[in-house]
N, C-alpha and C positions, 0 to 999 in steps of 0.2 A: 373465552374463545368457544365456539360452536361447532367447529369441524376440524378435521384433520389437515395438516399443512405438511407440504413438501418443500424443500429449497436445495437449490444447487449452486455450488462455488466452483467456477472453472479457475483454479489456481495455475500456477506456471508449471508445476511438478506434476499435479494430479486433480481431477474433478472429485469434489465431496460432495455427498448428499446426506440430508437429514430428513428424518421423518418425525413430525411433533403430533401428539395426541390433542384431544379437544381441550385440555387442561394446561397444554403448553410445555408437557413434560416430553424429552427427547427419548423416542421410543427405539430408533433404529439408525444406524450410520452406514453410508458406504463409500467406497474409496476405489478409483481407478487410475492408474498412472497415464500421463501424457508424454508421448516421446518428443523431444525437442533436438534440433540440429542448427547450429550457428545462428541462435537468435531467432528461430522460426519454428513455427508449428503449423501442422495441417489443421484446417478448421473441421474438417470432417473427423478428425481424431478427437476434438471437443464434442461432438455429438455421440460418437460412439462410447466415449468414456462417461458421459452422462447417463446413457441407456445402461451401462454396466453398474455405474455407482447407485442408481436407484434400484436396479435389479436386486443388489446386495441388501437393500433395505427390506426385503422379503415381500411376501404376498400382501401386507397390508397397505402397500402403495395403492391398491384399489380402491381403498377407502379415503383416499386424499381428495379434498375439494378444493385446493388453493395451491398454486405453486409460486415460489418467489425465485429469482434468479439474480446472481452476482457473479463477479469474477474480476479478472485482470483487465486493466485498463489501458489506455493509449496504444492500442494495437492497431494494425492496418491490414484490413481483410479487403481485397479487392475481388469483387463479384463480376461475372460477365452477364449479357443479355438472356442467357439461358439458366441463370440461378446457380451456375457452378463456380467455385472459387478458381481465379486465374492463375494463382501461385499461392505457396504457403504463406500464412499471416506472418508479418513483421512484428515480432514482440516489442512491448514497451521498453524494455531494457537494452534493446539493439542499437548501439552508437554508430552504425555503419554510415549514416548521414552526415558525419563530422564535416566532411569537406564541402556540403551544401548548406550548412548553416549559415556561413556569411552571405551566401545568394538569398536565403530565406529572409534574412534581417533585411537586405537591400531591396527585396521584393516587396516586402509588408512595411517597411519604413520603420521610424523610431517610435510610432504608437503600437507597436506589436505587444511589447511588456505590458504598457499600460492598459490595453484594451482587455488582454487575457488575465491579468492580475497576477501573472507568474514570470519568472525568469526563464526564457526558452533555450533549450539546448539541442543536441543532435537528435534526441529521442522524440523531438515534437514531429507531429503529423505534417506540416508544412515542409521540413526539411526530409521526411521519408519520401513524401511525393515528389519533391524536387530530385531526390536519389533515383526514383523509378523513371522519372522523365529523361534522366542521363543514362541509365543503365538498362531499364526494360520500358523503352517507350511504346511498344506494341502491346504489352499488358497494360499499359496505363491507357492507351488509347481505347482498349476494348472494355475497360472498366465501366460498368453502368451502375454500380451501387456499391457503397462503401459501409464497413461496419468499423466500429472505432474501439470496441470490447468484445470479449469473448461472450459474455452473457447477452449482449445485443444480438449476436449471431443466433444463439440458441434461441432467443425470443422469436426471432424470424423463422426459424425451422418450426417451431412450436405452432405459431399463429398465422404466419404469413405477412406480420406487420414489421415494418423496418424502423426500429426506434434506437435512441440512445439516451441514457440517464444523464441528468445535469452534473453528476459528480465525474463521470467518466469525460463528458463532454469538456471539462474545466481542465482536464489533464492534458488536452489534446495540443493546444495552441491554436485553436480553431474558433473557440468561444468567447463572446463579448461579455465579461463576466458581470459587469454592472447590469445589463440589460437581460442576461440570461437567455441570450439567443446566439444563433450562428453570427460570427463576425463577418460583415458583409464585405469588407476589404479583402480578407481571406478568401472568401467564397469567389469574388470576382476574379482575383488574381490567379486562383488555382483552378477555375472553372469547374467549380464544384456544386453547380446550382441543382442538378438533378440527382447527384449521388449521394448526398448526405442523408443520413438517417433523421426521422421527426424528432424532437427533443421531448423527453418526458421528465417530470420532476424526481422520480424515484419511489414515488408512493401512489402510483397509476396503473390501473389495469390496462394492459396494452392489447388485449384480446383473449381469447379462449383456445384452448388445444383443438386443433382440427383432427378429424377422423383418421386421416393418414398418419399423421404424428403420433396420436395416441396409440395406434398400433404399434409403432415402433418403439416408442419409449416406455410403453407399459402403464402409461397413467389414464384415467378416464377421460373420455372426450368431453369438450365442452367446459372444462374446468377454468376458471380465470388465472392469467399468467400475469404476475407483476414483476417488471423489469426494475429491480431495487438499486440502490446506489452501487457504485463500483466497490471493489472489495476493502478498500482502506476506510471508507465510511460504514461499510457493512460490519466490519470488524469492530470500529468504534461503537456502533449501535448495539453490537452483541456484549460488549464488555462493559461500557459505561452509559450507553444511552446517548441522548443528544442534547442534554442539559448544557447550558451555557457556562462557559468558563470552566468546563471539567474536562481533565485529560488523563492519559495513561502512558506507560511507557512499554514498548515491546522489545524484547531482547532475543531474537533470532540470529540467524547468520547475518542478515543486516539488522538493524534496529531504528526505532524512531520514537520520539515524543510527540504525542499529537493531542491537541487543545481545540475544543469546540469554542468558536468566537463570534462576536458579531462581524458581519462582512466590514472589512478593513483592510488597509495595506498590511503586508506582511514583510518580515525581513527578507531581503532580495534572494536568499538561496533556499528558503522555506517554500513548501508546496501550499497553493491555497486550493482547496476542493470546496466546491459549493454542496450545501445541504439542501434537502427537499424544501425546507422552510425558508421563506424570504427572509433575508437578512442574517443568515447563519453560513457559517463556513467552517470548515476543519482545516486548522493550520498544522501542517507535518513538517517536523524537522528530522530527516531521514540520514542516517549515518550508514554509508554503503557496507563498512565492514564492523560489525559490533561482535556478535558471537564468534565470527569468523577471525577477528582479530585476538580475541580473547583466547579462543582453541589455539591459534598459532603461537601466542605468547606462551602458554602453558607447555606445549609440546616443545618449543624450542628452548626455553630456559629451564623447565622443570621437566626434562622428558621421562616419560615412563610413570609419571605421578597422575594419581586419580584428581578428579575436580575437588573432591572434599578434602583430600590431603593437601592440595596445592592451596585452597583458600584457607585451611588452618595455618600453614606455614606463612601466609602473606598477612595474615591478620594481627599486624604489629604496628598499625598506624600508617600514615600516608607515606606513600614512597618518597617524597621529596623530588620526583622527576616529573618531567612534562613529556607526554606521548601523543602522538598523532595516530590514530588507528587506520589510517587512510591506505589500506594495502592496494587497493585496486581503483584508486580515484576517489573522489568524494563528491557527496551531494549536499551536506550540511555540516558545518556552518558556511562553506564555500561549495560552489558547484563548479568543479574542476576535474577533469578526467586524468589529468596529469599529476595531481598531488599524489604522494607517497607516504608511506608510515614513517615515523621518526621517533626517536628516544632522545631526550636532552637532559644533560645534567649528570652523567655518569662520571664516577670517580673509582678510584681503586679499591674502595670499601663497599661498593654498590653489590647488592647480594642479588641471585637470580629471582627470588620471591618478589623483590622490588621491582625487578623489570616486568614481571608477570602482572603484579597488581597496577603498575602504571597503565597498561592498557586498558584496564576497567575504568581506571579514573579518566583516561582521554575520552571515553565515549560519553561518560557521565558529563564531563566539561562541556562537550557539544551539546548535549541536551539542555545544559544550563543557559546557554546563550539564547535559546528558544524562550525558555521560561522566564527569563528577565525582559524578553521583548514583547510578549502578547500578554493580555489580561488573563488572569486565572483566579480560580476561587480559593487558593491557599489550602484546600483540603487534602487529605492523604491522597498519595498517587497510587494507583493500582500497577503492579508490574507484572507483565505477563510473558510469554515465549519461555524456551528452553533456558535461557540465562537467568530467569526469575528463580531457578533452583537454588542459585548460589546465594547464600546467606551474605559472604563477603561483598559481592556485587550489589546487592540491596542496601547494605550499609553504607557502602562508597556512594550511591546514588542519593541516600538521605542525607548523607553530610554534604555533599558537593552542591545538590539542590536546595539544601536547608528546608527539607520538607519532609514530612512522615511518607513513608511507603509502605505498601503491603503487596504479596504474593496474591494472585488470583489465579485459580486453576481454570484453565481454558484448554481447549483441544484444538486440533486443526481444524476443526468444524466451526470454528466461532464465527468465521464471517457468514456461512451458510444460515447460522442461527440468526445473525442480524439481518439476513434478506428475509427469512421468516417473519421476523418482527415487522420489517416494511412492508411485507405482503398483507399481513393482518391489519395494519394500519389502513392500507389501502380500501380494504373492504369493511372499514369500521368495526374491526372486532377487537377484543380485548386482547392486549400483549403481554407476555410474559416479561418478568423482571430481568434487567442486565445481569450478566454473570458477577459482576463485581459487588453487586447489591446483595448477593446471597450469603449467609452465614456470617460468623463473626470473624472479621480480618485480624490477621496477625500482624498488627502494625508496629513498624520499627522506626523510633523518632531520631532526629539529627543528635549525635553527639558532640563532645568537645572537639574532635577533629574538624568540624565543620569551619572552625576558625583559620586553621592552618590552610585548608582548600580556598578559603575566601581570599587569603593572601596570593594564591597562585593563579587565581581565575583570570585576572586580567593579562598576567604574562601568557597563559594557555591561548587566550583570544588573539594574541598578536603572532602566535606562530605560523599561522597559515600564510598571512601577508608577508612575514619575514623570509619564510622558506620557499614561497611560491616561485621567484625568479630562480633559485637552485634547482628545483624541480623541473621547471620547464627548460632549462638549460641542458639537463641530461638527456632529454628524449632526442 
């Protein structure tokens, strides 16, 4: 590396900023919370929080010569002819357009899933736009420009150029994945010809910081700005890089197993996100309640017990139960907002610690469905996020996945770190090593319990299909 680099990640709860020196070492961090209400955020709040997060990095931001941007994807930001937002941004997770999903399928036809390479649901941009057509037609009529991710909005504020990276675009339901361009059928049907941003691969300079924006945000005027891939791919870049067939597990409130693969069809409920390199994609199996389900199970079945004490108590072998961790619907291995959690196999001798452990196993079984379905290199799998602190959960993962695992220390800024890597690649500079490649990993190998879990895997896979009619009839 030859210069100092800054990176900004617009997360759902906060904007994070990083400052890297010319050796690629993280020198400073900043964080500023972003308020949310009913699945919406003000785009102006992203800008204000980015200014605050960079300010917290200290006076050395004046030495920055390159900026990378990433953030939450699949948002809907509607801008008027005066360059002001017409309404708060509708976030990626907002399911308000559930009633318009059928209309979107009818409008776009049976080729929608095939063209986009992803199963579409109420969070897709076509469904959200149809929701606006029904509920806020005046705002939709006044919309002259649309942003599909928070980082794209920041890039426009900084450079004046309207862009969307391919990763974010591939999450929207508007991109023709095989051709890596906006899908003409959707563009025509939704009259988006003038409103959509230009597509960039995620490793391209989109412009330089204008004098006005430089004064506001505190960075030097004229430095290059790179719109890096959306947060899921930037996180992957930061943890494991973009090597084919390599993956990792994230255990936060939600959780996922993500694997870099060649471009190929994916399991129906998995997310397919394009990488900057042609022929590569990130396949994500996202469990909506991972750490949330584990925390609920510990609080409910082992009230008052610390995580370490609960893990020690439950470290007695497989629970013998089958659990669905889907407390608020599910995204993988099925995508269904009406699925709920379940515990199967309880007897009069079942202990509370078994009930707790069963939820950890349920998350691991969901990840195993993806690992069995896509090519991977068989190497040890890094585990990150708050749940990675649990030795028991790591052991369960190793046994269920039948794969060595190891914890990797990352922070909330890992997506920003990945954005910095993409920015450095865009200007042809050297890049720092992924975080999982640093130090000697504490590898945990599968034990004899893997045989018991292998017997339960097919039974667990059948639960969603078997219980879905029951859950739907309860609504």
